[in-house]
C-alpha positions as CSV (number, residue, x, y, z in Angstrom):
1,M,0.0,0.0,0.0
2,L,1.1,3.6,-0.6
3,A,3.3,4.8,2.3
4,E,3.6,1.3,3.7
5,T,7.0,0.7,5.3
6,Y,9.2,-2.1,6.6
7,E,12.2,-1.8,8.8
8,L,14.9,-4.3,9.5
9,V,17.7,-4.0,12.1
10,R,20.4,-6.7,12.1
11,E,22.6,-5.9,15.0
12,D,24.4,-9.2,14.4
13,K,25.3,-8.0,10.9
14,G,25.8,-4.3,11.7
15,Y,23.2,-2.8,9.4
16,A,19.8,-1.2,9.5
17,C,17.3,-1.0,6.6
18,I,14.1,0.9,5.9
19,A,11.8,0.4,2.9
20,E,8.7,2.3,1.7
21,Q,6.1,2.0,-1.0
22,V,6.3,5.4,-2.8
23,S,3.9,4.7,-5.6
24,H,0.8,2.6,-6.0
25,H,0.3,3.0,-9.8
26,P,2.8,2.0,-11.0
27,P,4.0,0.1,-7.9
28,I,7.4,1.4,-6.8
29,T,9.2,0.3,-3.6
30,C,12.3,2.0,-2.3
31,L,14.9,0.6,0.1
32,H,17.8,2.2,2.0
33,A,20.3,0.2,4.2
34,E,23.3,1.5,6.1
35,H,26.4,-0.1,7.6
36,E,29.5,1.6,9.0
37,R,31.4,0.5,5.9
38,W,28.8,0.8,3.2
39,T,25.4,2.2,2.0
40,F,23.0,0.3,-0.2
41,W,19.8,1.7,-1.8
42,Q,17.5,0.9,-4.6
43,E,14.2,1.9,-6.3
44,Y,12.4,-1.3,-7.2
45,K,10.0,-1.0,-10.1
46,M,9.3,-3.4,-12.9
47,E,7.5,-4.3,-16.1
48,S,5.8,-7.7,-16.2
49,K,4.4,-10.2,-18.7
50,F,1.8,-12.8,-17.7
51,R,1.3,-15.9,-19.8
52,P,-0.6,-19.2,-19.0
53,T,2.6,-21.0,-18.2
54,Y,4.9,-18.3,-16.8
55,F,5.2,-14.9,-15.2
56,K,8.1,-12.7,-16.3
57,V,9.4,-9.8,-14.2
58,V,11.7,-7.2,-15.9
59,P,13.2,-4.9,-13.2
60,T,13.6,-1.3,-14.5
61,G,14.7,0.4,-11.3
62,S,18.4,0.8,-10.4
63,V,20.4,-0.6,-7.5
64,H,23.2,1.3,-5.8
65,F,26.1,0.5,-3.5
66,K,28.6,2.9,-2.0
67,V,31.8,2.1,-0.1
68,R,32.2,4.6,2.6
69,H,36.0,4.8,3.0
70,T,36.7,5.1,-0.7
71,N,33.4,6.9,-1.7
72,E,33.1,4.5,-4.7
73,H,29.6,4.4,-6.1
74,F,28.4,1.3,-8.0
75,S,25.1,0.9,-9.8
76,W,23.3,-1.8,-11.8
77,V,19.9,-3.1,-12.9
78,K,18.8,-6.6,-11.9
79,P,18.3,-9.4,-14.4
80,T,14.9,-10.6,-15.8
81,T,13.3,-13.3,-13.7
82,T,10.8,-15.8,-15.1
83,I,8.6,-17.9,-12.8
84,H,7.5,-21.1,-14.5
85,N,4.5,-23.4,-13.9
86,I,2.4,-20.7,-12.2
87,I,-0.8,-22.6,-12.7
88,L,0.2,-26.3,-12.8
89,G,3.3,-28.2,-11.8
90,Q,6.3,-27.4,-9.6
91,L,7.2,-23.7,-9.4
92,W,10.7,-22.9,-10.5
93,N,12.5,-19.8,-11.9
94,D,15.4,-18.7,-14.1
95,Q,17.2,-15.5,-14.7
96,E,18.3,-14.0,-18.0
97,G,20.2,-11.0,-19.4
98,T,23.4,-9.2,-18.8
99,V,23.9,-7.2,-15.6
100,T,26.4,-4.4,-16.0
101,I,27.8,-3.0,-12.8
102,T,29.5,0.4,-13.1
103,N,32.0,1.9,-10.7
104,H,31.2,5.6,-11.2
105,A,34.4,6.7,-9.3
106,T,36.8,4.9,-11.6
107,G,34.9,4.1,-14.8
108,Q,35.5,0.4,-14.4
109,K,32.7,-2.0,-15.3
110,A,31.8,-5.6,-14.6
111,C,29.3,-7.8,-16.6
112,L,27.5,-10.8,-15.3
113,F,25.8,-13.1,-17.9
114,F,22.6,-15.0,-16.9
115,Q,21.3,-17.6,-19.4
116,P,17.7,-18.8,-19.3
117,Y,16.6,-22.4,-19.4
118,K,15.5,-22.1,-23.0
119,T,19.2,-21.7,-24.1
120,T,20.9,-24.1,-21.7
121,K,20.0,-26.9,-19.2
122,H,22.7,-25.4,-16.9
123,Y,20.7,-22.2,-16.5
124,T,21.8,-21.5,-12.9
125,K,25.4,-21.3,-14.0
126,I,26.8,-17.8,-14.3
127,K,29.9,-16.2,-15.9
128,G,31.2,-12.7,-15.7
129,E,34.1,-10.4,-16.5
130,V,35.6,-7.2,-14.9
131,Y,37.0,-4.6,-17.3
132,D,39.5,-1.8,-16.7
133,I,38.8,1.7,-18.0
134,D,40.2,0.8,-21.4
135,G,37.8,-2.2,-21.8
136,N,40.4,-4.9,-21.1
137,V,39.3,-8.0,-19.1
138,V,41.2,-8.1,-15.8
139,I,39.1,-10.5,-13.8
140,Q,37.0,-13.5,-14.6
141,I,33.9,-14.7,-12.6
142,K,32.1,-18.0,-12.6
143,G,29.7,-19.8,-10.4
144,D,26.1,-20.7,-9.8
145,W,23.5,-18.1,-8.7
146,T,21.9,-20.7,-6.4
147,S,25.0,-21.7,-4.5
148,H,28.4,-20.0,-5.1
149,F,30.6,-17.4,-6.8
150,Q,34.3,-17.4,-7.6
151,Y,36.8,-15.0,-9.3
152,K,40.3,-15.0,-10.6
153,H,42.7,-12.5,-12.2
154,V,43.3,-13.2,-15.9
155,D,47.0,-13.9,-15.3
156,S,46.3,-16.4,-12.6
157,E,45.0,-20.0,-12.4
158,T,43.8,-19.7,-8.9
159,W,40.0,-19.2,-8.2
160,T,39.0,-17.4,-5.0
161,D,35.7,-18.0,-3.3
162,V,33.5,-14.9,-2.9
163,W,30.3,-16.5,-1.6
164,T,29.0,-20.0,-0.8
165,L,25.5,-20.9,0.3
166,E,25.4,-22.4,3.8
167,T,24.2,-26.0,3.3
168,D,22.2,-26.0,6.5
169,I,19.9,-23.3,5.0
170,L,18.9,-25.8,2.3
171,E,18.0,-28.4,5.0
172,E,16.0,-25.9,7.0
173,K,14.0,-24.8,3.9
174,K,12.8,-28.4,3.5
175,K,11.2,-28.2,6.9
176,Y,9.4,-24.8,6.4
177,W,7.7,-24.8,3.0
178,G,10.7,-23.5,1.2
179,F,11.4,-20.6,3.6
180,S,14.8,-20.1,5.2
181,P,15.0,-19.3,8.9
182,F,15.7,-15.7,8.0
183,S,12.6,-15.2,5.8
184,L,10.5,-17.0,8.4
185,Q,11.3,-14.3,11.0
186,L,10.6,-11.3,8.8
187,N,6.9,-11.0,9.9
188,E,7.5,-11.5,13.6
189,P,5.8,-8.8,15.7
190,L,8.2,-6.0,16.8
191,E,7.7,-3.1,19.2
192,G,8.6,0.4,18.4
193,I,8.0,0.2,14.7
194,A,6.2,2.8,12.6
195,P,2.3,2.4,12.4
196,T,2.8,1.9,8.6
197,D,5.0,-1.1,9.0
198,S,4.0,-4.3,7.0
199,R,4.1,-6.3,10.2
200,L,1.0,-4.5,11.3
201,R,-1.1,-5.3,8.2
202,P,-4.1,-7.1,9.5
203,D,-4.7,-9.1,6.3
204,Q,-1.1,-10.4,6.3
205,R,-1.4,-11.3,10.0
206,E,-4.7,-13.2,9.4
207,L,-3.2,-15.1,6.5
208,E,-0.2,-16.1,8.6
209,H,-2.5,-17.6,11.2
210,G,-4.3,-19.6,8.5
211,R,-7.5,-17.5,8.5
212,V,-7.8,-17.2,4.7
213,E,-11.4,-15.8,4.5
214,E,-10.7,-13.2,7.2
215,A,-7.5,-12.3,5.4
216,A,-9.4,-11.7,2.1
217,E,-11.9,-9.5,3.9
218,E,-9.2,-7.4,5.5
219,K,-7.4,-7.1,2.2
220,L,-10.6,-5.8,0.5
221,R,-11.1,-3.4,3.4
222,L,-7.6,-2.0,3.1
223,E,-7.9,-1.6,-0.7
224,E,-11.2,0.2,-0.4
225,L,-9.7,2.6,2.2
226,Q,-6.9,3.4,-0.2
227,R,-9.3,4.0,-3.0
228,G,-11.3,6.2,-0.8
229,R,-8.3,8.3,0.1
230,R,-7.4,8.7,-3.5
231,K,-10.9,9.8,-4.5
232,A,-10.9,12.3,-1.7
233,N,-7.5,13.5,-2.8
234,K,-6.1,12.5,0.6
235,N,-3.5,10.0,-0.4
236,A,-1.1,8.8,2.2
237,N,2.1,10.4,1.0
238,P,5.5,8.7,1.4
239,Q,7.3,9.9,4.5
240,W,10.9,8.9,4.2
241,F,11.8,8.9,0.4
242,S,11.7,11.7,-2.2
243,E,12.8,12.2,-5.8
244,Y,16.4,12.9,-6.4
245,T,18.6,13.2,-9.5
246,D,21.8,11.2,-9.1
247,P,24.8,13.3,-10.2
248,D,26.8,10.1,-11.2
249,T,24.1,8.5,-13.3
250,Q,21.9,11.5,-14.2
251,E,18.9,9.2,-13.3
252,T,16.0,10.5,-11.2
253,Y,14.7,8.2,-8.6
254,H,13.3,8.1,-5.0
255,T,16.0,8.1,-2.3
256,Y,15.9,8.2,1.4
257,H,16.0,11.7,2.8
258,G,16.4,10.8,6.5
259,G,14.3,11.1,9.6
260,Y,13.0,7.5,10.1
261,W,15.6,6.4,12.7
262,E,15.4,9.7,14.5
263,S,11.6,9.2,14.8
264,K,12.2,5.7,16.1
265,L,14.7,6.8,18.7
266,A,12.3,9.6,19.8
267,E,9.4,7.1,19.8
268,D,7.5,9.7,17.7
269,F,5.8,8.6,14.5
270,S,3.1,11.2,14.8
271,T,3.6,12.3,11.2
272,S,3.0,8.8,9.8
273,P,-0.4,8.3,8.1
274,N,-3.0,5.8,9.3
275,I,-3.2,3.4,6.4
276,F,-4.4,0.2,8.1
């Protein structure tokens, strides 16, 4: 819903994240995360294609990452995701397209190549290359987007691990309908959050408790409330994100303008709209 938020604080990982729905038509969600060593933000918007056998999601919003001590700013757009067997059969998905990651401080680029199932049975495999400012390949990347990544310099034969999926996560997912322990905890009730936080959505809470009919009724009520606000020209405006033109990319998108964590510490969300 418009102005709906979600906060995530991971003290064990050292970062805090806030997300907000800034547009309903078209749907646009923004996210901002901070760590003492980096800042991550994105505006998630997409185009979609629905067919009887699949659902295709084409992200159009950009993703950004900045390293604090070097001030290096990286940006990219996510690959296209296709979800298969949406009506009958086992759900599965693949990725396709080239993701170009640009370092706006140095001009260096990296490309990751995702291949869909229609072109290869090894569709989870991934390859990539990092280029210097003259376009020469200096680093090669390989791996599998479901399990691991590795890289090596072009003048070396030694591959270095970047990321490997913890095997116990796969075992845990089998117990909980495909959800990892992390994802299972995302809707746990939390004190001190904004009144617009997704954890407080009554339809979502009813569904989590298995009350499907009640959840459908609550969802209809919330949608009618939102339509009523729009007709009365009293839309719930986004509180924490506003439009901004990026000097590095010349792209205009919504970005976090601050204030959320200050309101949380002050225990004062009086400016937040009542959307539920």
